[in-house]
C-alpha positions as MATLAB code, in Angstrom:
seq = 'VQLQASGGGLVQAGGSLRPSCAASGRTFSNYAMGWFRQAPGKEREFVAASSWSGGTPYYTDSVRGRFSFSRDNAKNMVFLQMNSLKPEDTAVHYCATGRVVTALSASVQYTSWGQGTLVTVSS';
ca = [
      -7.693   -7.928   -2.163;
      -9.446   -4.629   -1.478;
      -7.527   -1.370   -1.873;
      -8.149    2.081   -0.441;
      -6.073    4.979   -1.732;
      -5.752    8.343   -0.028;
      -3.378   11.253    0.335;
      -3.925   13.162   -2.880;
      -4.561   16.875   -2.900;
      -3.765   20.258   -4.396;
      -0.168   21.425   -4.425;
       1.867   24.048   -6.246;
       4.470   23.057   -8.802;
       7.652   21.963   -7.058;
       5.764   20.715   -4.026;
       5.347   17.228   -2.602;
       2.600   14.760   -1.776;
       2.633   11.233   -0.394;
      -0.394    9.198   -1.413;
      -0.871    5.901    0.370;
      -2.809    2.734   -0.331;
      -4.105    0.300    2.265;
      -4.778   -3.303    1.286;
      -7.018   -5.837    2.984;
      -8.424   -9.268    2.328;
      -5.418  -11.378    1.350;
      -1.776  -11.918    2.164;
      -0.457   -8.640    0.890;
       3.178   -9.695    0.727;
       2.454  -12.236   -2.030;
       1.146   -9.613   -4.430;
       2.750   -7.175   -6.810;
       1.704   -3.589   -6.109;
       1.593   -0.687   -8.497;
       0.533    2.913   -8.983;
      -1.139    4.103  -12.189;
      -2.662    7.447  -13.079;
      -5.186    8.876  -15.486;
      -5.237   12.515  -16.491;
      -8.382   14.139  -17.930;
      -8.898   13.056  -21.519;
      -5.985   10.627  -21.448;
      -5.544    6.899  -21.042;
      -4.448    5.344  -17.794;
      -0.667    5.111  -17.565;
       1.826    3.276  -15.397;
       3.690    5.234  -12.695;
       5.584    2.847  -10.404;
       5.439   -0.686   -9.022;
       7.247   -3.443   -7.197;
       6.960   -7.205   -7.427;
       5.629   -9.359   -4.594;
       9.184   -9.967   -3.411;
       9.920   -6.252   -3.094;
      13.285   -5.406   -4.550;
      14.021   -2.343   -6.595;
      10.832   -0.535   -7.665;
      10.247    0.137  -11.328;
       9.287    3.632  -12.541;
       8.101    5.207  -15.712;
      10.671    7.586  -17.169;
       8.683   10.756  -16.482;
       8.720   10.252  -12.692;
      12.049    8.508  -12.135;
      14.187   10.563   -9.768;
      11.173   12.527   -8.474;
       8.871    9.792   -7.156;
       9.726    7.048   -4.701;
       7.664    3.879   -4.277;
       7.709    1.982   -1.008;
       5.727   -0.792    0.603;
       5.232   -1.924    4.185;
       4.105   -5.535    4.053;
       3.616   -5.676    7.834;
       1.035   -2.875    7.605;
      -0.361   -3.909    4.204;
       0.355   -0.482    2.772;
       2.163    1.092   -0.144;
       3.239    4.697   -0.543;
       4.214    6.973   -3.384;
       6.421    9.852   -2.301;
       5.977   12.495   -4.998;
       8.535   15.303   -5.048;
       9.197   18.142   -7.478;
       5.654   17.862   -8.746;
       4.787   19.302  -12.129;
       1.425   20.388  -13.592;
       1.622   17.403  -15.948;
       1.466   15.110  -12.901;
      -2.140   16.193  -12.391;
      -4.254   13.026  -12.525;
      -6.284   10.558  -10.541;
      -3.751    8.162   -9.087;
      -4.781    4.536   -8.590;
      -3.124    1.744   -6.660;
      -3.460   -1.764   -8.014;
      -2.421   -5.268   -7.130;
      -2.125   -8.668   -8.730;
      -0.939  -12.119   -7.764;
       0.635  -12.990  -11.113;
       2.239   -9.904  -12.601;
       5.078  -10.610  -14.976;
       5.236   -7.118  -16.476;
       4.933   -4.468  -13.761;
       3.853   -1.711  -16.164;
       1.026   -3.744  -17.728;
      -2.246   -2.607  -16.180;
      -4.134   -5.615  -17.584;
      -2.175   -7.925  -15.276;
      -3.457   -6.232  -12.129;
      -6.674   -7.764  -10.805;
      -7.705   -5.376   -8.017;
      -7.855   -1.588   -8.117;
      -8.439    1.115   -5.555;
     -10.868    3.956   -6.138;
      -8.175    6.523   -6.936;
      -6.970    9.698   -5.292;
      -6.787   13.008   -7.146;
      -3.472   14.831   -7.380;
      -3.687   18.385   -8.713;
      -0.546   20.419   -9.354;
      -0.978   24.104  -10.046;
       1.547   26.132  -12.034;
];
């Protein structure tokens, strides 16, 4: 599966962005999809994800209630609605996918990654 992320940008604290990720190459609906991010000087961290069957998305604590993950299997796309953004959300955000993902927050289980889209939140 090939992934293409877009929709990042520069926004003031409290603002919103909606990055998206387009998938191609395989049957998208059979894959888990996730968003990860990496801030300057920090390790990549999990943000949000859903299993191949959809269901309730899973979020890291720092974004729960502010971010909303969604997927459109018919269009092979996933979205991350980011509201109430904070300066600490500044990072390159990556979408990722994997066929066999038993732990949604475990980056090592994802086999394909997009190139990332930069989200910058100014204070």
